[in-house]
Predicted model as a PDB file, atoms N, CA, C, CB and O in Angstrom, pLDDT in the B-factor column:
MODEL        1                                                                  
ATOM      1  N   MET A   1     109.785  97.600  90.333  1.00 92.00           N  
ATOM      2  CA  MET A   1     109.897  98.917  90.891  1.00 92.00           C  
ATOM      3  C   MET A   1     108.484  99.496  91.065  1.00 92.00           C  
ATOM      4  CB  MET A   1     110.780  99.823  89.993  1.00 92.00           C  
ATOM      5  O   MET A   1     107.584  99.230  90.269  1.00 92.00           O  
ATOM      6  N   TYR A   2     108.320 100.281  92.109  1.00 92.00           N  
ATOM      7  CA  TYR A   2     107.052 100.956  92.362  1.00 92.00           C  
ATOM      8  C   TYR A   2     107.163 102.430  91.984  1.00 92.00           C  
ATOM      9  CB  TYR A   2     106.637 100.805  93.843  1.00 92.00           C  
ATOM     10  O   TYR A   2     108.231 103.029  92.107  1.00 92.00           O  
ATOM     11  N   LEU A   3     106.070 103.004  91.529  1.00 90.00           N  
ATOM     12  CA  LEU A   3     105.982 104.425  91.243  1.00 90.00           C  
ATOM     13  C   LEU A   3     105.118 105.069  92.318  1.00 90.00           C  
ATOM     14  CB  LEU A   3     105.402 104.685  89.816  1.00 90.00           C  
ATOM     15  O   LEU A   3     104.097 104.507  92.713  1.00 90.00           O  
ATOM     16  N   LEU A   4     105.516 106.235  92.788  1.00 91.00           N  
ATOM     17  CA  LEU A   4     104.771 106.955  93.807  1.00 91.00           C  
ATOM     18  C   LEU A   4     104.236 108.246  93.211  1.00 91.00           C  
ATOM     19  CB  LEU A   4     105.653 107.244  95.044  1.00 91.00           C  
ATOM     20  O   LEU A   4     104.994 109.024  92.632  1.00 91.00           O  
ATOM     21  N   TYR A   5     102.943 108.479  93.348  1.00 86.00           N  
ATOM     22  CA  TYR A   5     102.306 109.710  92.918  1.00 86.00           C  
ATOM     23  C   TYR A   5     101.843 110.453  94.164  1.00 86.00           C  
ATOM     24  CB  TYR A   5     101.113 109.430  91.944  1.00 86.00           C  
ATOM     25  O   TYR A   5     101.199 109.867  95.034  1.00 86.00           O  
ATOM     26  N   ALA A   6     102.165 111.724  94.253  1.00 88.00           N  
ATOM     27  CA  ALA A   6     101.740 112.530  95.394  1.00 88.00           C  
ATOM     28  C   ALA A   6     101.353 113.916  94.900  1.00 88.00           C  
ATOM     29  CB  ALA A   6     102.861 112.618  96.471  1.00 88.00           C  
ATOM     30  O   ALA A   6     101.942 114.432  93.950  1.00 88.00           O  
ATOM     31  N   ASP A   7     100.365 114.512  95.546  1.00 85.00           N  
ATOM     32  CA  ASP A   7      99.934 115.853  95.187  1.00 85.00           C  
ATOM     33  C   ASP A   7      99.307 116.500  96.414  1.00 85.00           C  
ATOM     34  CB  ASP A   7      98.934 115.826  93.992  1.00 85.00           C  
ATOM     35  O   ASP A   7      98.833 115.819  97.323  1.00 85.00           O  
ATOM     36  N   ASP A   8      99.315 117.814  96.419  1.00 84.00           N  
ATOM     37  CA  ASP A   8      98.699 118.537  97.533  1.00 84.00           C  
ATOM     38  C   ASP A   8      97.757 119.601  96.993  1.00 84.00           C  
ATOM     39  CB  ASP A   8      99.778 119.177  98.442  1.00 84.00           C  
ATOM     40  O   ASP A   8      97.839 120.005  95.833  1.00 84.00           O  
ATOM     41  N   SER A   9      96.875 120.036  97.853  1.00 80.00           N  
ATOM     42  CA  SER A   9      95.925 121.088  97.518  1.00 80.00           C  
ATOM     43  C   SER A   9      95.704 121.921  98.771  1.00 80.00           C  
ATOM     44  CB  SER A   9      94.575 120.499  96.976  1.00 80.00           C  
ATOM     45  O   SER A   9      95.550 121.379  99.866  1.00 80.00           O  
ATOM     46  N   GLY A  10      95.688 123.226  98.609  1.00 78.00           N  
ATOM     47  CA  GLY A  10      95.528 124.101  99.758  1.00 78.00           C  
ATOM     48  C   GLY A  10      96.880 124.538 100.289  1.00 78.00           C  
ATOM     49  O   GLY A  10      97.920 124.023  99.878  1.00 78.00           O  
ATOM     50  N   VAL A  11      96.854 125.493 101.207  1.00 82.00           N  
ATOM     51  CA  VAL A  11      98.075 126.017 101.808  1.00 82.00           C  
ATOM     52  C   VAL A  11      97.916 125.924 103.318  1.00 82.00           C  
ATOM     53  CB  VAL A  11      98.362 127.495 101.350  1.00 82.00           C  
ATOM     54  O   VAL A  11      97.136 126.669 103.910  1.00 82.00           O  
ATOM     55  N   ALA A  12      98.645 125.022 103.933  1.00 79.00           N  
ATOM     56  CA  ALA A  12      98.499 124.777 105.376  1.00 79.00           C  
ATOM     57  C   ALA A  12      98.815 126.012 106.211  1.00 79.00           C  
ATOM     58  CB  ALA A  12      99.403 123.633 105.805  1.00 79.00           C  
ATOM     59  O   ALA A  12      98.244 126.184 107.288  1.00 79.00           O  
ATOM     60  N   SER A  13      99.703 126.864 105.744  1.00 84.00           N  
ATOM     61  CA  SER A  13     100.099 128.038 106.525  1.00 84.00           C  
ATOM     62  C   SER A  13      99.161 129.235 106.346  1.00 84.00           C  
ATOM     63  CB  SER A  13     101.498 128.443 106.147  1.00 84.00           C  
ATOM     64  O   SER A  13      99.324 130.240 107.039  1.00 84.00           O  
ATOM     65  N   ASP A  14      98.189 129.156 105.441  1.00 84.00           N  
ATOM     66  CA  ASP A  14      97.245 130.259 105.197  1.00 84.00           C  
ATOM     67  C   ASP A  14      96.027 130.099 106.095  1.00 84.00           C  
ATOM     68  CB  ASP A  14      96.812 130.305 103.701  1.00 84.00           C  
ATOM     69  O   ASP A  14      95.291 129.123 105.953  1.00 84.00           O  
ATOM     70  N   PRO A  15      95.793 131.037 107.024  1.00 86.00           N  
ATOM     71  CA  PRO A  15      94.657 130.906 107.934  1.00 86.00           C  
ATOM     72  C   PRO A  15      93.294 131.053 107.231  1.00 86.00           C  
ATOM     73  CB  PRO A  15      94.773 131.940 109.033  1.00 86.00           C  
ATOM     74  O   PRO A  15      92.266 130.698 107.806  1.00 86.00           O  
ATOM     75  N   ASN A  16      93.280 131.565 106.014  1.00 87.00           N  
ATOM     76  CA  ASN A  16      92.033 131.711 105.258  1.00 87.00           C  
ATOM     77  C   ASN A  16      91.635 130.440 104.519  1.00 87.00           C  
ATOM     78  CB  ASN A  16      92.163 132.842 104.271  1.00 87.00           C  
ATOM     79  O   ASN A  16      90.524 130.351 103.996  1.00 87.00           O  
ATOM     80  N   VAL A  17      92.514 129.474 104.472  1.00 83.00           N  
ATOM     81  CA  VAL A  17      92.243 128.203 103.805  1.00 83.00           C  
ATOM     82  C   VAL A  17      91.756 127.215 104.854  1.00 83.00           C  
ATOM     83  CB  VAL A  17      93.513 127.661 103.064  1.00 83.00           C  
ATOM     84  O   VAL A  17      92.467 126.899 105.808  1.00 83.00           O  
ATOM     85  N   LYS A  18      90.525 126.731 104.661  1.00 84.00           N  
ATOM     86  CA  LYS A  18      89.912 125.847 105.652  1.00 84.00           C  
ATOM     87  C   LYS A  18      90.539 124.445 105.654  1.00 84.00           C  
ATOM     88  CB  LYS A  18      88.417 125.739 105.389  1.00 84.00           C  
ATOM     89  O   LYS A  18      90.696 123.835 106.712  1.00 84.00           O  
ATOM     90  N   TYR A  19      90.895 123.943 104.471  1.00 84.00           N  
ATOM     91  CA  TYR A  19      91.422 122.586 104.362  1.00 84.00           C  
ATOM     92  C   TYR A  19      92.724 122.571 103.561  1.00 84.00           C  
ATOM     93  CB  TYR A  19      90.386 121.660 103.707  1.00 84.00           C  
ATOM     94  O   TYR A  19      92.914 123.372 102.646  1.00 84.00           O  
ATOM     95  N   SER A  20      93.587 121.674 103.911  1.00 84.00           N  
ATOM     96  CA  SER A  20      94.791 121.388 103.153  1.00 84.00           C  
ATOM     97  C   SER A  20      94.866 119.869 103.020  1.00 84.00           C  
ATOM     98  CB  SER A  20      96.084 121.986 103.847  1.00 84.00           C  
ATOM     99  O   SER A  20      94.752 119.147 104.011  1.00 84.00           O  
ATOM    100  N   VAL A  21      95.054 119.395 101.809  1.00 86.00           N  
ATOM    101  CA  VAL A  21      95.010 117.954 101.564  1.00 86.00           C  
ATOM    102  C   VAL A  21      96.307 117.504 100.886  1.00 86.00           C  
ATOM    103  CB  VAL A  21      93.779 117.581 100.690  1.00 86.00           C  
ATOM    104  O   VAL A  21      96.780 118.127  99.936  1.00 86.00           O  
ATOM    105  N   LEU A  22      96.859 116.423 101.392  1.00 87.00           N  
ATOM    106  CA  LEU A  22      97.993 115.759 100.762  1.00 87.00           C  
ATOM    107  C   LEU A  22      97.561 114.325 100.504  1.00 87.00           C  
ATOM    108  CB  LEU A  22      99.298 115.829 101.658  1.00 87.00           C  
ATOM    109  O   LEU A  22      97.141 113.621 101.422  1.00 87.00           O  
ATOM    110  N   ALA A  23      97.667 113.898  99.264  1.00 90.00           N  
ATOM    111  CA  ALA A  23      97.238 112.548  98.907  1.00 90.00           C  
ATOM    112  C   ALA A  23      98.272 111.921  97.975  1.00 90.00           C  
ATOM    113  CB  ALA A  23      95.832 112.568  98.238  1.00 90.00           C  
ATOM    114  O   ALA A  23      99.025 112.617  97.294  1.00 90.00           O  
ATOM    115  N   GLY A  24      98.286 110.618  97.964  1.00 91.00           N  
ATOM    116  CA  GLY A  24      99.201 109.922  97.081  1.00 91.00           C  
ATOM    117  C   GLY A  24      98.900 108.442  97.036  1.00 91.00           C  
ATOM    118  O   GLY A  24      98.117 107.925  97.833  1.00 91.00           O  
ATOM    119  N   PHE A  25      99.525 107.776  96.103  1.00 90.00           N  
ATOM    120  CA  PHE A  25      99.412 106.321  96.041  1.00 90.00           C  
ATOM    121  C   PHE A  25     100.640 105.757  95.358  1.00 90.00           C  
ATOM    122  CB  PHE A  25      98.125 105.888  95.297  1.00 90.00           C  
ATOM    123  O   PHE A  25     101.326 106.450  94.606  1.00 90.00           O  
ATOM    124  N   ALA A  26     100.905 104.506  95.626  1.00 93.00           N  
ATOM    125  CA  ALA A  26     102.017 103.791  95.001  1.00 93.00           C  
ATOM    126  C   ALA A  26     101.442 102.665  94.157  1.00 93.00           C  
ATOM    127  CB  ALA A  26     103.017 103.239  96.072  1.00 93.00           C  
ATOM    128  O   ALA A  26     100.457 102.026  94.526  1.00 93.00           O  
ATOM    129  N   THR A  27     102.077 102.438  93.023  1.00 92.00           N  
ATOM    130  CA  THR A  27     101.631 101.376  92.127  1.00 92.00           C  
ATOM    131  C   THR A  27     102.850 100.714  91.493  1.00 92.00           C  
ATOM    132  CB  THR A  27     100.670 101.931  91.034  1.00 92.00           C  
ATOM    133  O   THR A  27     103.887 101.345  91.292  1.00 92.00           O  
ATOM    134  N   PHE A  28     102.701  99.445  91.186  1.00 92.00           N  
ATOM    135  CA  PHE A  28     103.788  98.748  90.510  1.00 92.00           C  
ATOM    136  C   PHE A  28     103.932  99.324  89.106  1.00 92.00           C  
ATOM    137  CB  PHE A  28     103.530  97.209  90.461  1.00 92.00           C  
ATOM    138  O   PHE A  28     102.929  99.666  88.479  1.00 92.00           O  
ATOM    139  N   GLU A  29     105.144  99.436  88.608  1.00 88.00           N  
ATOM    140  CA  GLU A  29     105.424 100.156  87.370  1.00 88.00           C  
ATOM    141  C   GLU A  29     104.622  99.677  86.158  1.00 88.00           C  
ATOM    142  CB  GLU A  29     106.872 100.048  87.064  1.00 88.00           C  
ATOM    143  O   GLU A  29     104.276 100.503  85.313  1.00 88.00           O  
ATOM    144  N   ASN A  30     104.315  98.403  86.034  1.00 90.00           N  
ATOM    145  CA  ASN A  30     103.588  97.961  84.845  1.00 90.00           C  
ATOM    146  C   ASN A  30     102.076  98.159  84.963  1.00 90.00           C  
ATOM    147  CB  ASN A  30     103.886  96.505  84.579  1.00 90.00           C  
ATOM    148  O   ASN A  30     101.346  97.808  84.036  1.00 90.00           O  
ATOM    149  N   GLN A  31     101.588  98.708  86.071  1.00 92.00           N  
ATOM    150  CA  GLN A  31     100.167  99.042  86.214  1.00 92.00           C  
ATOM    151  C   GLN A  31      99.859 100.427  85.644  1.00 92.00           C  
ATOM    152  CB  GLN A  31      99.753  98.981  87.691  1.00 92.00           C  
ATOM    153  O   GLN A  31      98.694 100.777  85.456  1.00 92.00           O  
ATOM    154  N   ASN A  32     100.897 101.212  85.370  1.00 87.00           N  
ATOM    155  CA  ASN A  32     100.713 102.579  84.895  1.00 87.00           C  
ATOM    156  C   ASN A  32      99.846 102.638  83.638  1.00 87.00           C  
ATOM    157  CB  ASN A  32     102.062 103.218  84.621  1.00 87.00           C  
ATOM    158  O   ASN A  32      98.985 103.510  83.524  1.00 87.00           O  
ATOM    159  N   TYR A  33     100.061 101.737  82.714  1.00 89.00           N  
ATOM    160  CA  TYR A  33      99.271 101.712  81.476  1.00 89.00           C  
ATOM    161  C   TYR A  33      97.788 101.548  81.778  1.00 89.00           C  
ATOM    162  CB  TYR A  33      99.747 100.578  80.556  1.00 89.00           C  
ATOM    163  O   TYR A  33      96.962 102.266  81.215  1.00 89.00           O  
ATOM    164  N   TRP A  34      97.440 100.619  82.654  1.00 92.00           N  
ATOM    165  CA  TRP A  34      96.030 100.331  82.946  1.00 92.00           C  
ATOM    166  C   TRP A  34      95.366 101.474  83.721  1.00 92.00           C  
ATOM    167  CB  TRP A  34      95.913  99.025  83.743  1.00 92.00           C  
ATOM    168  O   TRP A  34      94.182 101.751  83.527  1.00 92.00           O  
ATOM    169  N   ILE A  35      96.116 102.124  84.583  1.00 89.00           N  
ATOM    170  CA  ILE A  35      95.576 103.279  85.308  1.00 89.00           C  
ATOM    171  C   ILE A  35      95.276 104.408  84.324  1.00 89.00           C  
ATOM    172  CB  ILE A  35      96.570 103.761  86.406  1.00 89.00           C  
ATOM    173  O   ILE A  35      94.200 105.004  84.374  1.00 89.00           O  
ATOM    174  N   GLN A  36      96.222 104.705  83.429  1.00 88.00           N  
ATOM    175  CA  GLN A  36      96.011 105.769  82.445  1.00 88.00           C  
ATOM    176  C   GLN A  36      94.850 105.430  81.518  1.00 88.00           C  
ATOM    177  CB  GLN A  36      97.288 106.005  81.626  1.00 88.00           C  
ATOM    178  O   GLN A  36      94.068 106.312  81.164  1.00 88.00           O  
ATOM    179  N   LYS A  37      94.726 104.182  81.124  1.00 93.00           N  
ATOM    180  CA  LYS A  37      93.626 103.754  80.256  1.00 93.00           C  
ATOM    181  C   LYS A  37      92.280 103.985  80.954  1.00 93.00           C  
ATOM    182  CB  LYS A  37      93.786 102.259  79.870  1.00 93.00           C  
ATOM    183  O   LYS A  37      91.335 104.458  80.324  1.00 93.00           O  
ATOM    184  N   ALA A  38      92.185 103.658  82.240  1.00 94.00           N  
ATOM    185  CA  ALA A  38      90.948 103.858  82.990  1.00 94.00           C  
ATOM    186  C   ALA A  38      90.618 105.349  83.117  1.00 94.00           C  
ATOM    187  CB  ALA A  38      91.060 103.218  84.384  1.00 94.00           C  
ATOM    188  O   ALA A  38      89.460 105.742  82.977  1.00 94.00           O  
ATOM    189  N   ILE A  39      91.628 106.174  83.382  1.00 90.00           N  
ATOM    190  CA  ILE A  39      91.407 107.618  83.474  1.00 90.00           C  
ATOM    191  C   ILE A  39      90.947 108.171  82.133  1.00 90.00           C  
ATOM    192  CB  ILE A  39      92.689 108.336  83.936  1.00 90.00           C  
ATOM    193  O   ILE A  39      90.024 108.984  82.086  1.00 90.00           O  
ATOM    194  N   ASP A  40      91.576 107.743  81.045  1.00 93.00           N  
ATOM    195  CA  ASP A  40      91.170 108.189  79.705  1.00 93.00           C  
ATOM    196  C   ASP A  40      89.720 107.808  79.411  1.00 93.00           C  
ATOM    197  CB  ASP A  40      92.098 107.585  78.635  1.00 93.00           C  
ATOM    198  O   ASP A  40      88.981 108.609  78.839  1.00 93.00           O  
ATOM    199  N   GLU A  41      89.308 106.616  79.787  1.00 96.00           N  
ATOM    200  CA  GLU A  41      87.922 106.188  79.554  1.00 96.00           C  
ATOM    201  C   GLU A  41      86.932 107.038  80.350  1.00 96.00           C  
ATOM    202  CB  GLU A  41      87.754 104.708  79.926  1.00 96.00           C  
ATOM    203  O   GLU A  41      85.864 107.382  79.842  1.00 96.00           O  
ATOM    204  N   ILE A  42      87.274 107.374  81.581  1.00 94.00           N  
ATOM    205  CA  ILE A  42      86.409 108.240  82.400  1.00 94.00           C  
ATOM    206  C   ILE A  42      86.304 109.620  81.762  1.00 94.00           C  
ATOM    207  CB  ILE A  42      86.955 108.356  83.852  1.00 94.00           C  
ATOM    208  O   ILE A  42      85.214 110.187  81.687  1.00 94.00           O  
ATOM    209  N   MET A  43      87.438 110.167  81.300  1.00 93.00           N  
ATOM    210  CA  MET A  43      87.422 111.486  80.665  1.00 93.00           C  
ATOM    211  C   MET A  43      86.610 111.464  79.371  1.00 93.00           C  
ATOM    212  CB  MET A  43      88.855 111.958  80.378  1.00 93.00           C  
ATOM    213  O   MET A  43      85.854 112.398  79.102  1.00 93.00           O  
ATOM    214  N   LEU A  44      86.756 110.415  78.573  1.00 95.00           N  
ATOM    215  CA  LEU A  44      85.975 110.312  77.336  1.00 95.00           C  
ATOM    216  C   LEU A  44      84.485 110.261  77.637  1.00 95.00           C  
ATOM    217  CB  LEU A  44      86.391 109.071  76.538  1.00 95.00           C  
ATOM    218  O   LEU A  44      83.690 110.891  76.940  1.00 95.00           O  
ATOM    219  N   LYS A  45      84.108 109.528  78.653  1.00 96.00           N  
ATOM    220  CA  LYS A  45      82.700 109.389  79.010  1.00 96.00           C  
ATOM    221  C   LYS A  45      82.106 110.716  79.481  1.00 96.00           C  
ATOM    222  CB  LYS A  45      82.535 108.329  80.095  1.00 96.00           C  
ATOM    223  O   LYS A  45      80.993 111.066  79.091  1.00 96.00           O  
ATOM    224  N   HIS A  46      82.831 111.449  80.306  1.00 95.00           N  
ATOM    225  CA  HIS A  46      82.265 112.634  80.947  1.00 95.00           C  
ATOM    226  C   HIS A  46      82.626 113.954  80.268  1.00 95.00           C  
ATOM    227  CB  HIS A  46      82.709 112.682  82.362  1.00 95.00           C  
ATOM    228  O   HIS A  46      81.888 114.930  80.395  1.00 95.00           O  
ATOM    229  N   ILE A  47      83.754 113.998  79.548  1.00 92.00           N  
ATOM    230  CA  ILE A  47      84.197 115.241  78.921  1.00 92.00           C  
ATOM    231  C   ILE A  47      84.154 115.150  77.398  1.00 92.00           C  
ATOM    232  CB  ILE A  47      85.608 115.587  79.382  1.00 92.00           C  
ATOM    233  O   ILE A  47      84.020 116.160  76.708  1.00 92.00           O  
ATOM    234  N   GLY A  48      84.270 113.929  76.887  1.00 94.00           N  
ATOM    235  CA  GLY A  48      84.237 113.746  75.442  1.00 94.00           C  
ATOM    236  C   GLY A  48      85.605 113.703  74.796  1.00 94.00           C  
ATOM    237  O   GLY A  48      85.706 113.528  73.582  1.00 94.00           O  
ATOM    238  N   ARG A  49      86.649 113.857  75.569  1.00 93.00           N  
ATOM    239  CA  ARG A  49      88.018 113.771  75.047  1.00 93.00           C  
ATOM    240  C   ARG A  49      88.961 113.417  76.195  1.00 93.00           C  
ATOM    241  CB  ARG A  49      88.451 115.116  74.365  1.00 93.00           C  
ATOM    242  O   ARG A  49      88.660 113.651  77.366  1.00 93.00           O  
ATOM    243  N   ALA A  50      90.103 112.849  75.831  1.00 91.00           N  
ATOM    244  CA  ALA A  50      91.043 112.387  76.860  1.00 91.00           C  
ATOM    245  C   ALA A  50      92.405 113.068  76.751  1.00 91.00           C  
ATOM    246  CB  ALA A  50      91.219 110.879  76.764  1.00 91.00           C  
ATOM    247  O   ALA A  50      93.359 112.662  77.415  1.00 91.00           O  
ATOM    248  N   ASP A  51      92.498 114.103  75.915  1.00 89.00           N  
ATOM    249  CA  ASP A  51      93.796 114.754  75.707  1.00 89.00           C  
ATOM    250  C   ASP A  51      93.950 116.030  76.538  1.00 89.00           C  
ATOM    251  CB  ASP A  51      93.982 115.080  74.233  1.00 89.00           C  
ATOM    252  O   ASP A  51      94.748 116.902  76.193  1.00 89.00           O  
ATOM    253  N   LEU A  52      93.197 116.139  77.618  1.00 84.00           N  
ATOM    254  CA  LEU A  52      93.265 117.308  78.487  1.00 84.00           C  
ATOM    255  C   LEU A  52      94.017 116.976  79.766  1.00 84.00           C  
ATOM    256  CB  LEU A  52      91.858 117.822  78.815  1.00 84.00           C  
ATOM    257  O   LEU A  52      94.036 115.826  80.204  1.00 84.00           O  
ATOM    258  N   GLU A  53      94.636 117.989  80.361  1.00 80.00           N  
ATOM    259  CA  GLU A  53      95.294 117.805  81.652  1.00 80.00           C  
ATOM    260  C   GLU A  53      94.276 118.127  82.740  1.00 80.00           C  
ATOM    261  CB  GLU A  53      96.578 118.710  81.783  1.00 80.00           C  
ATOM    262  O   GLU A  53      93.627 119.173  82.701  1.00 80.00           O  
ATOM    263  N   LEU A  54      94.138 117.227  83.710  1.00 73.00           N  
ATOM    264  CA  LEU A  54      93.244 117.472  84.830  1.00 73.00           C  
ATOM    265  C   LEU A  54      93.938 118.393  85.815  1.00 73.00           C  
ATOM    266  CB  LEU A  54      92.820 116.148  85.511  1.00 73.00           C  
ATOM    267  O   LEU A  54      95.099 118.182  86.164  1.00 73.00           O  
ATOM    268  N   MET A  55      93.223 119.414  86.262  1.00 70.00           N  
ATOM    269  CA  MET A  55      93.793 120.336  87.223  1.00 70.00           C  
ATOM    270  C   MET A  55      92.690 120.932  88.082  1.00 70.00           C  
ATOM    271  CB  MET A  55      94.585 121.441  86.513  1.00 70.00           C  
ATOM    272  O   MET A  55      91.516 120.922  87.711  1.00 70.00           O  
ATOM    273  N   GLN A  56      93.083 121.443  89.221  1.00 61.00           N  
ATOM    274  CA  GLN A  56      92.143 122.057  90.149  1.00 61.00           C  
ATOM    275  C   GLN A  56      91.952 123.515  89.770  1.00 61.00           C  
ATOM    276  CB  GLN A  56      92.638 121.929  91.611  1.00 61.00           C  
ATOM    277  O   GLN A  56      92.913 124.223  89.469  1.00 61.00           O  
ATOM    278  N   VAL A  57      90.710 123.953  89.789  1.00 58.00           N  
ATOM    279  CA  VAL A  57      90.390 125.359  89.531  1.00 58.00           C  
ATOM    280  C   VAL A  57      89.821 125.956  90.806  1.00 58.00           C  
ATOM    281  CB  VAL A  57      89.381 125.511  88.341  1.00 58.00           C  
ATOM    282  O   VAL A  57      88.906 125.397  91.410  1.00 58.00           O  
ATOM    283  N   GLN A  58      90.367 127.094  91.211  1.00 55.00           N  
ATOM    284  CA  GLN A  58      89.871 127.747  92.438  1.00 55.00           C  
ATOM    285  C   GLN A  58      89.167 129.027  92.113  1.00 55.00           C  
ATOM    286  CB  GLN A  58      91.010 128.023  93.411  1.00 55.00           C  
ATOM    287  O   GLN A  58      88.684 129.712  93.015  1.00 55.00           O  
TER     288      GLN A  58                                                      
ENDMDL                                                                          
END                                                                             
C-alpha cells in the first residue's frame, strides 16, 4: 500500500496572497520509518531536538 502526503500553503482566492502552493508525495508504507528517521536527524542537527511539530509561521 502507498501513503499519500499532501499539504497547501497560501489562499488562492485571496488577491493579497502572491503565491499559493500545493505539494505532496507518495511513498510505500514501509518507507515511513526511514523518512521520519531522516527528518528527526535533520531536526536534531539544526534545532537540537526532534520532538517538535514543524509548521509554517506567517
